[in-house]
C-alpha positions as CSV (number, residue, x, y, z in Angstrom):
1,X,24.3,-2.4,25.7
2,X,22.5,-4.2,22.9
3,X,23.3,-7.8,22.7
4,X,24.3,-9.1,19.1
5,X,21.1,-10.8,17.6
6,X,18.5,-8.5,18.5
7,X,20.9,-5.7,17.1
8,X,21.0,-7.9,13.9
9,X,17.2,-8.2,14.3
10,X,16.6,-4.6,14.5
11,X,19.3,-3.8,11.5
12,X,16.9,-6.4,9.5
13,X,13.6,-4.8,10.5
14,X,14.8,-1.4,9.9
15,X,15.8,-2.3,6.6
16,X,13.0,-4.1,5.7
17,X,10.7,-1.8,6.9
18,X,12.3,1.2,4.8
19,X,12.2,-1.1,1.7
20,X,8.4,-1.9,2.6
21,X,7.6,2.0,2.5
22,X,9.2,2.6,-0.5
23,X,7.6,-0.6,-2.5
24,X,3.9,0.8,-1.0
25,X,4.8,4.1,-2.6
26,X,5.7,2.8,-5.8
27,X,2.7,0.1,-5.4
28,X,0.3,3.0,-4.8
29,X,1.4,4.9,-8.2
30,X,0.8,1.8,-9.9
31,X,-3.1,1.5,-8.8
32,X,-3.6,5.0,-9.1
33,X,-2.4,4.8,-12.8
34,X,-4.8,1.6,-13.2
35,X,-7.9,3.6,-11.8
36,X,-7.7,1.9,-8.2
37,X,-7.7,5.0,-6.0
38,X,-8.7,3.3,-2.9
39,X,-6.1,0.6,-3.6
40,X,-3.6,3.3,-3.4
41,X,-4.7,5.2,-0.6
42,X,-4.4,1.8,0.9
43,X,-0.5,1.5,-0.1
44,X,-0.1,4.9,0.9
45,X,-1.0,4.8,4.1
46,X,0.8,1.4,5.1
47,X,3.5,3.1,3.4
48,X,3.3,5.6,5.8
49,X,2.8,3.0,8.6
50,X,6.1,1.2,7.5
51,X,7.9,4.6,7.9
52,X,6.9,4.7,11.7
53,X,8.1,1.2,12.0
54,X,11.3,2.0,10.4
55,X,11.8,4.9,12.5
56,X,10.8,3.3,15.7
57,X,13.7,0.6,14.8
58,X,16.3,3.5,13.7
59,X,15.6,5.0,17.0
60,X,16.6,1.5,18.9
61,X,19.7,1.3,17.0
62,X,20.6,5.0,16.9
63,X,20.9,4.6,21.1
64,X,23.2,1.9,20.8
65,X,25.6,3.9,18.2
66,X,24.3,3.3,14.9
67,X,24.8,0.4,12.2
68,X,25.1,-0.6,9.1
69,X,21.8,-2.7,7.6
70,X,21.4,-5.3,5.0
71,X,17.9,-6.5,3.7
72,X,16.7,-8.7,1.0
73,X,13.3,-7.5,-0.9
74,X,10.6,-7.9,-3.5
75,X,11.3,-5.5,-6.1
76,X,9.7,-4.5,-9.5
77,X,6.3,-3.0,-9.7
78,X,3.8,-5.4,-11.4
79,X,0.1,-5.4,-11.9
80,X,-2.1,-4.1,-8.9
81,X,-3.2,-7.5,-7.9
82,X,0.1,-9.0,-8.1
83,X,1.6,-6.0,-5.9
84,X,-1.4,-6.7,-3.2
85,X,-0.3,-10.3,-3.4
86,X,3.3,-8.9,-2.5
87,X,1.7,-6.9,0.1
88,X,0.0,-10.1,1.7
89,X,3.2,-12.0,1.6
90,X,5.2,-9.6,3.2
91,X,2.9,-8.7,5.9
92,X,2.3,-12.4,6.7
93,X,5.9,-13.6,6.6
94,X,6.6,-10.6,9.1
95,X,3.3,-11.7,11.2
96,X,4.1,-15.7,11.4
97,X,8.0,-15.9,11.4
98,X,10.0,-12.5,11.5
99,X,8.4,-10.4,14.5
100,X,7.3,-13.2,16.4
101,X,11.0,-14.5,16.7
102,X,12.9,-11.2,16.9
103,X,10.5,-10.2,19.9
104,X,11.1,-13.4,21.5
105,X,14.9,-13.0,21.3
106,X,14.9,-9.3,22.3
107,X,12.7,-10.8,25.3
108,X,15.1,-13.2,26.0
109,X,18.1,-10.8,25.7
110,X,16.2,-8.4,28.0
111,X,16.4,-5.8,25.2
112,X,13.0,-3.9,26.5
113,X,13.2,-0.9,23.6
114,X,13.7,-3.5,20.5
115,X,10.6,-6.0,22.0
116,X,8.5,-2.9,22.2
117,X,9.5,-1.6,18.3
118,X,8.7,-5.4,17.4
119,X,5.4,-5.5,19.4
120,X,4.3,-2.7,17.8
121,X,4.8,-3.4,14.3
122,X,3.6,-6.9,14.8
123,X,0.3,-5.6,15.8
124,X,-0.1,-3.2,12.7
125,X,1.0,-5.9,10.2
126,X,-1.7,-7.9,11.6
127,X,-4.0,-5.4,10.4
128,X,-2.0,-4.6,7.2
129,X,-2.6,-8.3,6.0
130,X,-6.4,-7.9,6.3
131,X,-6.9,-4.7,4.4
132,X,-4.7,-6.3,1.5
133,X,-6.7,-9.2,1.6
134,X,-9.8,-7.4,1.4
135,X,-8.3,-4.9,-1.4
136,X,-7.0,-8.0,-3.3
137,X,-10.7,-9.4,-3.2
138,X,-12.1,-6.9,-4.9
139,X,-9.5,-6.0,-7.3
140,X,-9.7,-9.7,-8.3
141,X,-13.4,-8.8,-8.7
142,X,-13.1,-6.1,-11.0
143,X,-13.4,-3.1,-8.5
144,X,-11.6,-0.8,-6.6
145,X,-11.5,-1.8,-2.9
146,X,-14.3,0.2,-0.8
147,X,-12.6,1.6,2.4
148,X,-13.5,4.5,4.9
149,X,-10.9,6.6,6.2
150,X,-7.6,4.8,7.2
151,X,-6.1,6.1,10.2
152,X,-2.2,5.6,11.1
153,X,-0.9,6.1,14.7
154,X,2.4,8.0,14.2
155,X,3.6,6.6,17.5
156,X,3.5,3.1,17.0
157,X,1.8,2.4,13.2
158,X,-1.4,1.1,14.5
159,X,-3.6,1.2,11.3
160,X,-7.4,1.8,11.8
161,X,-10.4,1.8,9.5
162,X,-12.6,4.6,10.0
163,X,-12.6,6.7,13.1
164,X,-9.2,6.9,15.3
165,X,-10.0,5.3,19.0
166,X,-9.5,7.8,21.8
167,X,-6.2,5.8,22.7
168,X,-4.5,3.8,20.5
169,X,-5.0,0.2,21.3
170,X,-1.3,-0.5,21.0
171,X,0.9,2.0,22.7
172,X,-1.7,4.2,24.3
173,X,-0.8,7.4,22.1
174,X,-3.6,10.1,22.1
175,X,-6.3,10.3,19.3
176,X,-4.4,13.5,17.8
177,X,-1.7,11.5,17.3
178,X,-3.6,9.6,14.3
179,X,-2.7,10.7,10.6
180,X,-5.7,10.2,8.5
181,X,-5.8,8.8,4.9
182,X,-8.9,10.1,3.0
């Protein structure tokens, strides 16, 4: 049986990741229209990772019978530099505040599945923030970001630039579980 605080955290994380997925798809369209094709690819790849996170949180919620979710999110597609900053801000919030707190509560309440789901998302968000900072620096300098292929683990959302590892360092999924965004 899920404890009430962890259940609330799962619902909030699911809603937030779902909305991030859609926001990043919209941001990708804006970047593409502005001629920033690599930034668009980055937003598309990270949107996929956010969908993986939302799916993991969803499975934890549904294993307890389902629920209603609520979330607060930034809306409106602005310029690509503004969208990148919104991405940095959102990922930084998840890294510094949201997921560490959710993880601690799940651990305290003995909710191992939720703890794993929160941990997997946290590790990926750290990489997303770094990639968004790299992209923002390039765009602020008047150019598209230079990126290698982006690989997303379809199990946990771990994100890597370049070749996929033989095993995911977060969830141990094999290399064939990574999806490439080129």
